[in-house]
C-alpha positions in Angstrom: 33.2 -60.8 -22.0 36.6 -62.2 -22.6 39.2 -60.0 -24.4 40.0 -62.8 -26.8 36.4 -62.9 -27.9 36.4 -59.1 -28.4 39.6 -59.3 -30.4 38.3 -62.1 -32.7 35.0 -60.3 -33.4 36.7 -56.9 -34.0 39.2 -58.4 -36.4 36.7 -60.4 -38.3 34.2 -57.6 -38.8 36.9 -55.0 -39.6 38.3 -57.3 -42.2 34.8 -57.6 -43.7 34.5 -53.8 -43.7 37.8 -53.3 -45.5 38.0 -56.3 -47.7 34.4 -55.9 -48.9 33.5 -59.5 -48.1 31.1 -57.0 -45.5 9.9 -68.1 -37.7 7.5 -66.0 -36.5 5.7 -65.5 -33.1 2.0 -66.3 -32.8 0.0 -64.0 -34.9 -2.2 -61.3 -33.3 -5.5 -60.2 -34.5 -5.4 -56.9 -36.4 -6.9 -54.1 -34.4 -8.4 -50.8 -35.3 -5.0 -49.2 -35.8 -4.3 -50.9 -39.2 -2.7 -48.7 -41.8 -5.2 -48.3 -44.6 -4.3 -44.8 -45.8 -2.8 -44.4 -49.2 -1.8 -40.7 -48.9 1.6 -41.5 -47.5 4.3 -39.3 -46.1 7.5 -37.5 -47.1 9.4 -38.1 -43.8 13.2 -38.3 -43.9 14.6 -41.7 -43.7 17.5 -42.3 -41.3 19.6 -45.5 -42.1 21.5 -46.7 -39.1 24.5 -49.0 -39.4 25.3 -51.9 -37.2 28.3 -52.8 -35.0 31.7 -51.9 -36.6 29.8 -50.0 -39.3 30.1 -46.4 -40.6 27.8 -43.9 -42.2 29.4 -42.1 -45.1 32.6 -42.5 -47.0 34.9 -43.2 -44.0 36.3 -46.5 -45.5 38.0 -45.0 -48.6 35.2 -45.3 -51.1 33.4 -48.3 -49.6 29.9 -47.6 -48.5 28.3 -49.5 -45.6 25.0 -49.1 -47.4 25.7 -50.3 -50.9 29.4 -51.3 -51.0 31.0 -49.8 -54.1 27.9 -47.8 -54.9 26.1 -45.6 -52.4 22.5 -46.9 -51.7 21.8 -43.6 -49.9 22.6 -41.6 -53.0 20.5 -43.9 -55.2 17.5 -43.4 -52.8 18.0 -39.7 -52.9 18.0 -39.8 -56.7 14.6 -41.4 -56.5 13.3 -38.4 -54.5 13.6 -39.6 -50.9 15.3 -37.6 -48.2 17.9 -40.0 -46.7 20.6 -39.8 -44.1 23.2 -42.3 -43.0 24.8 -41.2 -39.8 28.1 -42.5 -38.3 27.6 -43.3 -34.7 29.7 -45.3 -32.2 30.5 -48.6 -34.0 31.2 -50.5 -30.8 29.3 -48.4 -28.3 26.2 -49.6 -26.4 22.7 -49.1 -27.8 22.1 -46.4 -25.2 25.1 -44.4 -26.2 24.4 -44.9 -29.9 20.8 -43.7 -29.4 22.0 -40.6 -27.6 24.3 -39.9 -30.5 21.6 -40.6 -33.1 19.3 -38.1 -31.3 22.0 -35.4 -31.4 22.7 -36.2 -35.0 19.1 -35.6 -35.9 18.2 -32.5 -33.8 21.6 -31.0 -33.5 23.7 -30.1 -30.4 26.1 -31.9 -28.1 25.5 -35.6 -27.3 24.3 -36.0 -23.8 24.7 -39.6 -22.5 22.8 -38.7 -19.3 24.0 -37.9 -15.8 22.9 -41.2 -14.3 24.1 -43.3 -17.1 27.5 -41.7 -17.4 28.1 -41.9 -13.7 27.0 -45.5 -13.6 29.4 -46.6 -16.3 32.3 -44.2 -15.7 32.5 -42.3 -18.9 32.1 -38.6 -19.8 28.5 -37.3 -19.9 29.0 -35.2 -23.1 30.3 -36.2 -26.5 30.4 -34.9 -30.1 28.5 -31.8 -31.2 26.4 -32.2 -34.3 24.9 -29.5 -36.6 21.6 -31.4 -36.9 20.1 -32.8 -40.1 16.4 -32.4 -39.2 16.1 -29.7 -36.5 12.4 -29.2 -37.3 11.4 -32.7 -36.2 8.4 -32.6 -33.9 7.2 -29.3 -35.2 4.0 -28.8 -37.3 4.1 -28.5 -41.0 1.9 -26.1 -43.0 -0.9 -28.7 -42.9 -0.7 -29.1 -39.1 1.0 -32.5 -39.3 3.8 -33.4 -36.9 7.1 -33.7 -38.7 8.4 -37.2 -38.1 11.1 -39.6 -39.4 11.3 -43.2 -40.6 14.2 -45.4 -39.5 16.0 -48.4 -41.0 18.5 -50.3 -39.0 20.8 -53.2 -40.1 22.1 -55.6 -37.5 22.7 -53.8 -34.2 21.3 -50.6 -35.9 17.9 -52.2 -35.4 18.4 -52.4 -31.6 19.7 -48.8 -31.6 16.6 -47.3 -33.3 14.3 -49.3 -31.0 16.2 -47.7 -28.1 15.8 -44.2 -29.6 12.0 -44.8 -29.9 11.8 -45.9 -26.3 13.6 -42.8 -25.0 11.8 -40.4 -27.2 8.4 -41.6 -26.2 9.0 -42.6 -22.6 12.1 -40.7 -21.4 14.1 -42.2 -18.6 13.1 -42.0 -14.9 16.7 -42.5 -13.7 17.9 -39.5 -15.7 15.1 -37.3 -14.5 15.8 -38.2 -10.9 19.6 -37.7 -11.3 19.5 -34.4 -13.2 18.2 -31.6 -10.9 20.2 -28.7 -12.2 18.1 -28.0 -15.3 20.5 -29.7 -17.7 18.3 -32.7 -18.4 18.4 -33.6 -22.1 15.0 -33.4 -23.9 15.7 -37.0 -25.0 15.1 -38.2 -21.5 11.8 -36.3 -20.8 9.7 -38.4 -23.1 6.4 -37.4 -24.8 7.9 -37.3 -28.3 5.9 -39.2 -31.0 8.5 -38.4 -33.7 8.8 -41.7 -35.4 6.4 -43.1 -37.9 8.0 -46.4 -38.9 10.9 -48.6 -37.9 12.3 -51.3 -40.1 15.1 -53.7 -39.0 17.2 -55.9 -41.3 19.1 -58.9 -39.8 18.9 -57.5 -36.4 19.8 -59.7 -33.4 16.7 -58.7 -31.4 17.3 -61.6 -29.1 21.1 -61.4 -29.4 23.4 -63.9 -31.2 24.6 -67.2 -29.8 27.9 -66.5 -31.6 28.7 -64.4 -28.5 29.0 -67.6 -26.5 31.9 -68.9 -28.7 35.4 -68.8 -27.3 38.6 -68.6 -29.3 42.3 -67.9 -29.0 43.9 -64.5 -29.6 44.5 -63.9 -33.2 47.5 -61.8 -34.6 45.2 -58.8 -35.2 47.4 -56.3 -36.9 49.1 -58.7 -39.2 45.9 -60.4 -40.3 44.1 -57.0 -40.7 46.8 -55.4 -42.9 47.4 -58.6 -44.8 43.8 -58.7 -45.8 43.9 -55.1 -46.9 47.1 -55.7 -49.0 45.5 -58.7 -50.6 42.7 -56.6 -52.0 44.1 -53.1 -52.4 47.8 -53.8 -53.0 50.7 -53.3 -50.6 50.6 -49.6 -51.3 47.2 -49.1 -49.8 47.4 -46.5 -47.0 44.7 -47.2 -44.4 45.9 -44.3 -42.3 44.3 -42.0 -44.9 40.8 -43.3 -44.0 38.5 -41.5 -41.6 37.3 -44.6 -39.8 37.0 -43.9 -36.1 35.7 -46.0 -33.2 34.0 -42.9 -31.8 34.8 -43.7 -28.2 35.5 -40.1 -27.1 33.3 -40.6 -24.0 35.8 -43.2 -22.9 38.8 -41.0 -23.7 39.7 -43.0 -26.8 39.5 -40.5 -29.6 41.9 -40.9 -32.5 44.6 -38.2 -32.1 45.9 -35.9 -34.8 48.7 -37.6 -36.6 48.1 -41.0 -34.9 48.5 -43.9 -37.2 45.5 -46.1 -37.6 47.3 -49.2 -36.4 48.4 -47.4 -33.3 44.9 -46.1 -32.6 43.4 -49.5 -33.3 45.8 -51.2 -30.9 45.2 -48.5 -28.2 41.5 -49.1 -28.4 41.5 -52.9 -28.4 44.0 -53.0 -25.5 42.0 -50.5 -23.4 40.6 -51.5 -20.0 37.1 -50.5 -21.0 36.4 -54.0 -22.3 36.8 -55.5 -18.9 33.4 -56.4 -17.3 31.7 -53.5 -19.0 28.0 -53.7 -20.0 28.0 -50.3 -21.7 29.4 -51.6 -24.9 28.0 -53.3 -28.0 29.4 -56.7 -27.1 27.0 -57.0 -24.1 24.0 -55.8 -26.0 24.6 -58.3 -28.7 24.7 -61.3 -26.4 21.4 -63.2 -25.8 21.6 -62.1 -22.2 22.3 -58.5 -23.0 19.4 -58.5 -25.5 17.1 -60.0 -22.9 18.0 -57.1 -20.6 17.4 -54.6 -23.3 14.1 -56.3 -24.4 12.8 -56.1 -20.8 12.4 -52.3 -21.0 12.6 -51.4 -24.7 9.2 -52.1 -26.0 7.3 -51.6 -29.3 5.5 -48.3 -29.0 1.8 -48.3 -29.8 2.0 -45.4 -32.3 4.8 -46.7 -34.5 4.8 -49.2 -37.3 7.5 -51.9 -36.9 8.7 -54.0 -39.8 11.4 -56.7 -39.8 13.3 -58.7 -42.4 15.6 -61.7 -41.7 18.4 -63.1 -43.8 19.2 -66.8 -44.2 22.2 -68.4 -45.7 22.3 -71.9 -44.3 20.6 -75.3 -44.9 20.0 -78.4 -42.9 22.6 -81.1 -43.3 21.0 -84.4 -44.2 23.8 -86.3 -42.4 23.9 -84.4 -39.1 20.7 -82.3 -39.2 22.7 -79.3 -38.1 22.5 -76.1 -40.2 25.5 -75.5 -42.3 26.5 -72.5 -44.5 25.4 -72.3 -48.1 28.2 -72.4 -50.7 27.8 -68.7 -51.4 28.4 -67.5 -47.8 31.2 -65.0 -47.3 34.2 -67.0 -46.2 34.8 -64.8 -43.2 31.4 -65.9 -41.8 31.8 -69.7 -42.3 33.1 -70.5 -38.8 30.6 -68.5 -37.0 27.7 -69.8 -39.1 28.7 -73.4 -38.6 29.0 -72.8 -34.8 25.6 -71.2 -34.7 24.1 -74.0 -36.7 24.8 -76.6 -34.1 25.1 -74.8 -30.8 22.7 -75.3 -27.8 22.9 -73.9 -24.3 21.0 -74.7 -21.1 23.4 -73.1 -18.7 21.5 -71.7 -15.7 21.0 -68.0 -16.0 21.7 -67.9 -19.7 19.1 -67.6 -22.4 18.2 -71.1 -23.5 19.5 -71.9 -27.0 17.9 -74.8 -28.9 17.7 -75.9 -32.6 15.2 -73.2 -33.4 18.2 -70.8 -33.3 20.2 -72.8 -35.9 19.1 -71.2 -39.2 21.3 -68.1 -39.6 23.0 -65.6 -41.9 26.5 -66.1 -40.5 26.0 -63.7 -37.6 22.3 -63.6 -36.6 19.8 -66.4 -36.3 16.6 -66.0 -38.3 14.5 -66.4 -35.2 16.4 -63.6 -33.5 15.9 -61.3 -36.5 12.2 -61.7 -36.7 11.3 -59.7 -33.5 12.2 -59.4 -29.8 10.9 -62.4 -27.9 13.4 -63.2 -25.1 12.4 -61.1 -22.2 9.9 -59.2 -24.4 6.2 -58.7 -24.4 6.2 -57.5 -28.1 3.8 -59.3 -30.5 4.5 -60.3 -34.1 2.4 -60.9 -37.1 3.2 -62.1 -40.6 2.7 -59.0 -42.8 0.0 -59.6 -45.4 -0.1 -56.1 -47.0 -1.8 -54.4 -44.1 0.4 -53.2 -41.3 -0.5 -53.0 -37.6 0.8 -50.3 -35.3 2.6 -51.3 -32.2 3.4 -54.9 -33.2 6.2 -56.4 -35.4 5.1 -56.8 -39.0 7.4 -59.5 -40.2 8.1 -59.1 -44.0 9.8 -62.5 -44.3 13.4 -63.5 -45.0 15.8 -63.0 -47.8 17.1 -66.5 -48.6 20.6 -67.3 -49.7 21.9 -63.9 -48.4 24.4 -63.6 -45.6 24.7 -60.9 -43.0 27.0 -58.6 -44.9 25.8 -59.2 -48.4 22.5 -57.5 -47.5 24.4 -54.3 -47.1 27.4 -54.6 -49.4 25.6 -56.2 -52.3 28.6 -57.8 -53.9 26.8 -60.6 -55.7 23.1 -59.7 -56.0 23.0 -55.9 -56.2 19.9 -55.7 -58.3 17.8 -58.0 -56.1 18.9 -56.5 -52.8 18.6 -52.9 -54.0 15.0 -53.7 -55.0 14.3 -55.0 -51.5 15.4 -51.6 -50.1 13.3 -49.8 -52.7 10.3 -51.8 -51.7 11.0 -51.3 -48.0 11.4 -47.5 -48.4 8.2 -47.4 -50.4 6.4 -49.3 -47.6 7.6 -46.8 -45.0 6.7 -43.8 -47.3 3.1 -45.1 -47.5 2.5 -44.8 -43.7 -0.2 -42.1 -43.2 1.0 -38.8 -41.8 0.1 -38.6 -38.1 
């Protein structure tokens, strides 16, 4: 992964975050594991952000889930138990899943002895108090306490990884950890997740990762964008946004300005030939690797939603951005809408990948297919466990609008309400 590509992506997405400008596989026959119960559940809902995202109010009053108004709080007001953790915004899905586990159950993040040795970072990370320590225990009715998970963008890959580790553990970690310190995450046998829903997730990666560019004037562009929106007096150093790369020795230091911290991170050597970061997982080739071992679990309901904000040009037949697309996404969307690739060793990219939301292709957001054995059905009101129940696409909606809701708050909020309602109707156990 070239440093110039990393710098362009980090700049573009961070500007989105700050400036607030943030189809199906062959159907399978429904089996005996269809969800016909109406009793439902009251499991907590964990909403997991994507690459460069955040969980709470780290961006000075701008919420990842909801923009100027917190979607999390609106769902809580409706009676749901909802959490929106902050995990490594540029870390790998493995590291993010380990952080998510610790966030839920409490304790210190354990990235694994084998994993941390392989990639050369610290084994242990942040210590969390735990938001749902009782997960996996029995309630008064004898039902196992579980969770439902919603992930946007890379967040969808992360929650798939968490499910894989909870249910199956990891043989490499078991073999490498012989001193009794093996994290329970890597032992498997934990059927703790009822439902998973992904929104605009690059299950097969994004062809945008193949685009090359020149180095941009990062700091000037970043702060110019902030000043244009907030005024020249805006102090970004007062924000709590953190790349959460402590395992790599890149924590923000007390008193360190944000610009100094940002430049220290982006100029770090960790970006050189490193497959333990988000930028590998988000490529088609990285996604293929992840899909080869992260599988749909037979006891979990999987749902997916895609976003689309392009249309076919009558002149070129390429897919071009709709007029409402966020300006920061126009270049990437246009590139994705015409790009093909047949390079040996790479994931083949053809015209079926062209429809996109500015960051992720519709076909990639439906379900894992490249390197995957997962199956997909078009959801018809009856969900099937262990396969991807595709709920359809949100048209005329780009990759960041589906979270920040700048133009269609009512419509997108209703989509989330419907999705949460669907998850809450999964039968207990």
